[in-house]
C-alpha positions in Angstrom: 71.6 127.6 96.0 74.5 128.5 93.7 76.1 125.1 94.4 72.9 123.3 93.6 72.6 125.2 90.3 76.2 124.4 89.5 75.7 120.7 90.3 72.6 120.6 88.0 73.9 122.6 85.0 77.6 121.7 85.4 79.4 125.0 84.7 82.8 123.6 85.6 83.6 120.8 88.0 81.3 121.0 90.9 82.5 118.0 92.9 86.1 119.2 92.7 85.2 122.7 93.7 83.0 121.5 96.5 86.1 119.5 97.7 88.4 122.5 97.4 85.9 124.7 99.4 85.6 122.0 102.1 89.3 121.5 102.2 89.8 125.2 102.9 87.4 125.1 105.9 88.9 121.9 107.1 92.5 123.3 107.0 91.3 126.3 108.9 90.2 124.0 111.7 93.7 122.3 111.8 92.2 118.9 111.0 94.3 116.3 109.1 93.5 116.2 105.4 93.2 112.4 105.1 90.1 112.5 107.4 88.4 114.8 104.9 89.3 112.4 102.1 87.8 109.6 104.2 84.6 111.6 104.8 84.2 112.3 101.1 84.7 108.7 100.1 82.1 107.5 102.7 79.6 110.3 101.6 80.1 109.2 97.8 79.7 105.6 98.8 76.5 106.2 100.7 75.2 108.3 97.8 76.0 105.6 95.2 74.3 102.9 97.5 71.2 105.1 97.7 71.1 105.5 93.9 71.6 101.8 93.4 68.8 100.9 95.9 66.3 103.6 94.8 66.9 103.0 91.1 66.4 99.3 91.6 63.1 99.7 93.4 61.8 101.9 90.6 63.1 99.8 87.7 61.4 96.7 89.1 58.1 98.6 89.3 58.7 100.0 85.8 59.4 96.5 84.4 56.2 95.1 85.9 54.0 97.9 84.6 55.5 97.9 81.2 55.0 94.1 80.9 51.4 94.5 82.1 50.8 97.1 79.4 52.2 94.9 76.7 50.2 91.9 77.9 46.9 94.0 78.5 46.7 93.6 82.2 47.0 96.0 85.2 50.3 95.0 87.0 50.9 96.2 90.5 47.9 98.3 91.6 47.0 97.5 95.2 49.9 98.6 97.5 50.1 102.4 97.4 48.9 104.7 94.7 49.2 102.9 91.2 50.9 100.2 93.1 54.1 102.2 93.6 54.8 100.7 97.0 54.5 97.1 95.8 58.3 96.8 95.3 58.9 98.2 98.8 56.3 95.7 100.2 58.2 92.9 98.5 61.5 94.1 99.9 60.1 94.0 103.5 58.8 90.5 102.8 62.1 89.3 101.7 63.8 90.9 104.8 61.6 89.1 107.3 61.5 85.7 105.6 63.4 82.9 107.1 66.9 82.5 105.8 67.2 78.8 104.9 70.5 77.0 104.4 70.1 73.5 103.0 72.1 70.8 104.8 74.4 69.8 102.0 75.5 73.2 100.8 79.1 74.4 100.9 78.4 77.1 103.4 81.2 79.5 102.5 80.5 79.5 98.8 76.7 79.6 99.4 77.0 82.7 101.6 79.7 84.6 99.6 78.1 84.2 96.1 75.4 86.9 96.4 78.1 89.4 97.6 80.4 88.5 94.8 77.6 89.2 92.3 76.4 92.4 93.9 79.7 94.2 94.9 81.0 94.5 91.2 77.7 95.9 90.2 77.8 98.5 93.0 81.5 99.3 92.0 80.7 100.1 88.4 78.6 103.1 89.5 81.8 104.8 90.6 82.7 105.5 86.9 79.2 106.3 85.6 79.1 109.8 84.1 75.9 111.2 85.4 76.9 114.7 84.3 80.0 116.8 83.7 81.8 116.9 87.0 79.3 114.3 88.4 81.4 111.3 88.0 82.5 109.8 91.4 85.8 108.6 89.9 86.6 109.6 86.3 89.3 107.1 85.6 91.6 107.2 82.6 90.7 103.6 81.9 87.0 104.1 82.8 85.4 101.8 80.2 88.1 99.2 80.7 87.3 99.2 84.4 83.7 98.6 83.6 84.4 95.6 81.4 86.9 94.2 84.0 84.8 94.6 87.1 81.5 93.3 85.5 83.3 90.2 84.4 83.7 89.2 88.1 80.0 88.4 88.5 80.5 85.1 86.7 82.6 84.0 89.7 79.7 84.6 92.0 77.2 82.7 89.8 79.6 79.8 89.6 80.1 80.0 93.4 76.3 79.9 93.8 75.9 76.9 91.5 78.7 75.0 93.0 78.0 75.9 96.6 74.3 74.9 96.4 75.2 71.2 95.9 72.2 71.0 93.4 72.5 69.7 89.9 70.1 72.3 88.6 72.1 75.1 90.2 75.4 73.7 88.9 74.1 73.5 85.4 72.8 77.1 85.7 76.2 78.3 86.9 78.1 76.5 84.2 75.8 77.8 81.5 76.4 81.4 82.8 80.1 81.1 82.7 80.0 79.9 79.1 77.4 82.5 78.2 79.1 85.5 79.8 82.6 84.6 78.4 81.2 84.1 74.9 79.3 87.3 74.8 82.1 89.4 76.4 84.2 89.1 73.4 81.9 90.8 70.8 81.1 93.3 73.5 84.7 94.2 73.9 85.1 94.6 70.1 82.2 97.0 70.0 83.7 99.0 72.8 87.1 99.1 71.0 85.3 100.6 68.0 84.2 103.5 70.2 87.6 103.8 71.8 89.2 104.1 68.3 86.8 106.9 67.4 87.4 108.7 70.7 91.0 108.1 71.3 90.4 107.5 75.0 88.9 105.1 77.4 87.9 107.9 79.9 84.1 108.1 80.2 84.0 111.9 80.2 86.2 112.0 77.0 83.7 109.6 75.3 80.8 111.9 76.1 82.8 115.0 75.1 83.6 113.4 71.7 79.8 113.3 71.0 79.1 116.9 71.8 77.0 119.1 69.4 74.9 115.9 68.8 77.6 114.0 67.1 76.4 110.8 68.7 78.1 107.6 67.8 74.8 105.8 67.4 74.7 107.2 63.8 78.1 106.0 62.4 78.0 103.0 64.8 74.5 101.8 64.3 75.6 98.2 63.8 77.8 98.4 66.9 74.8 99.8 68.9 72.6 96.9 67.9 75.3 94.4 68.7 75.9 96.0 72.0 72.3 95.8 72.9 72.1 92.1 72.0 75.3 91.0 73.8 74.6 93.3 76.8 71.3 91.6 77.2 73.0 88.3 77.1 75.7 89.4 79.6 73.0 90.2 82.2 71.1 86.9 81.6 67.8 88.6 80.6 65.3 86.9 78.3 65.6 85.7 75.6 69.1 84.8 77.0 68.1 83.7 80.5 69.3 80.2 80.1 71.2 80.1 83.4 68.0 80.5 85.3 65.5 78.9 82.8 62.5 77.9 85.0 61.2 75.4 82.6 64.5 73.4 82.7 66.4 74.4 85.9 63.6 75.5 88.3 65.5 78.7 88.9 69.0 77.9 88.0 72.0 79.0 90.1 69.7 80.6 92.7 67.3 77.7 93.2 68.3 77.1 96.8 68.4 80.8 97.9 65.8 82.6 99.9 65.2 85.8 101.9 67.9 88.4 101.6 70.4 86.3 99.8 67.9 85.9 97.0 67.2 89.6 97.1 70.9 90.3 96.4 70.5 88.3 93.1 67.3 90.0 92.2 68.7 93.5 93.1 71.9 92.7 91.0 69.9 91.6 88.0 67.9 94.9 87.7 70.9 97.0 88.6 72.9 95.4 85.8 69.9 96.2 83.4 70.3 99.8 84.4 74.1 99.7 84.1 74.1 98.1 80.6 71.6 100.8 79.5 73.7 103.6 81.1 76.8 102.4 79.3 75.0 102.1 76.0 73.6 105.7 76.5 77.2 106.9 77.3 78.9 105.1 74.3 76.3 105.7 71.6 73.8 108.4 72.7 76.0 111.2 74.0 75.6 110.5 77.6 74.5 113.7 79.5 74.6 115.9 76.4 71.3 117.6 75.4 69.6 121.0 75.2 67.6 122.9 77.9 67.3 120.2 80.5 70.0 119.6 83.2 72.7 117.1 82.0 71.7 114.6 84.7 68.1 114.6 83.4 69.3 113.9 80.0 71.5 111.0 81.2 68.5 109.3 82.9 66.2 110.0 79.9 68.6 108.3 77.5 69.4 105.4 79.9 65.7 104.7 80.5 65.1 104.8 76.7 67.6 101.9 76.4 66.0 100.2 79.5 62.7 100.3 77.7 64.1 98.7 74.6 65.7 95.8 76.6 62.4 95.3 78.5 60.5 95.3 75.2 62.8 92.6 73.9 62.3 90.6 77.1 58.6 90.5 76.8 58.6 89.9 73.0 60.9 87.1 72.1 60.8 83.5 73.5 63.8 81.9 75.3 66.3 80.4 72.8 67.9 77.0 73.2 71.2 76.8 74.9 73.1 75.5 71.8 71.5 78.2 69.6 72.6 80.7 72.3 76.3 79.8 72.0 76.0 79.5 68.2 74.5 82.9 67.9 77.5 84.5 69.8 80.3 82.7 68.0 78.9 82.5 64.5 77.1 85.8 64.2 77.8 88.4 66.9 81.6 87.9 66.9 82.1 88.1 63.2 79.8 91.1 62.9 81.5 93.0 65.8 84.9 92.1 64.4 84.0 93.4 60.9 82.5 96.6 62.5 85.8 97.1 64.3 87.9 96.6 61.1 85.7 99.0 59.1 85.9 101.6 61.9 89.8 101.3 61.9 90.0 101.7 58.1 87.7 104.7 58.0 89.5 106.5 60.8 92.9 105.7 59.1 91.7 107.0 55.7 89.8 110.1 57.1 
């Protein structure tokens, strides 16, 4: 019970202390230390996978219910109480559907694309600061790792578009490459503003710099707004969902996909929504910092606050044209983010 309490309220570094305790017992048995490291890595990997899957199931349900509320309808309400089991039913349906591979596809690209998209999404969870001492890998370059690893998803989308041998899929893949590259630049500039204020790229240091309610959202309100906009574009969510625009491209880069391969795309989309919101909560809203409640609870409260904002945007604004999409990034988001970085640097230098 003491360990559980420590994990919740973070009086120290619980994961490190748990490892030290287990290592002492392990050494007493005369077992090789590398096996304990391997076991810890497997356990952490399984725990992260469980968080990814369970969170995706919930966030899909939440999106459906919130959109129903905004559109004055009921949403899922048949499978399970309040429709809570609807997402699980959809998952089972996808698992038992026939996995179709069209004749003309490039089979290697077609099969590997969903994994290329999903694996980087899964890997980002390793540096998410759920609480003090509850970071699977608190890297010194944590936020840089996030930006680098999430950029790999564009390769998967391009592979899906090219491998499908379908003009709609190819156009969707090319659109996505242009969109992600364009919106990554203002995102990096906003993140650099936070790094300047913190003096570190380590996720725990960024949260620690916002202790005692000195949240960066106040001095960096422009950066916060820009981050939400470009983050939404990065994950291809409406009104920036041009790579999969149903009215133009049927479903874009995933037109030819079905069954579990399609499920990987769907899972990655909603997981990326959670990740973008979690990073925004960490950079601007103080991460796990908060009174009374356990830190991990505060982390999820702040993250789902941002999730709600992004969902609200999705169900409010219409899809914009692809040329307007690119113009919006290069002519508006990039100059604003650059100006925000310059002002931040000047203020830090003068103060």
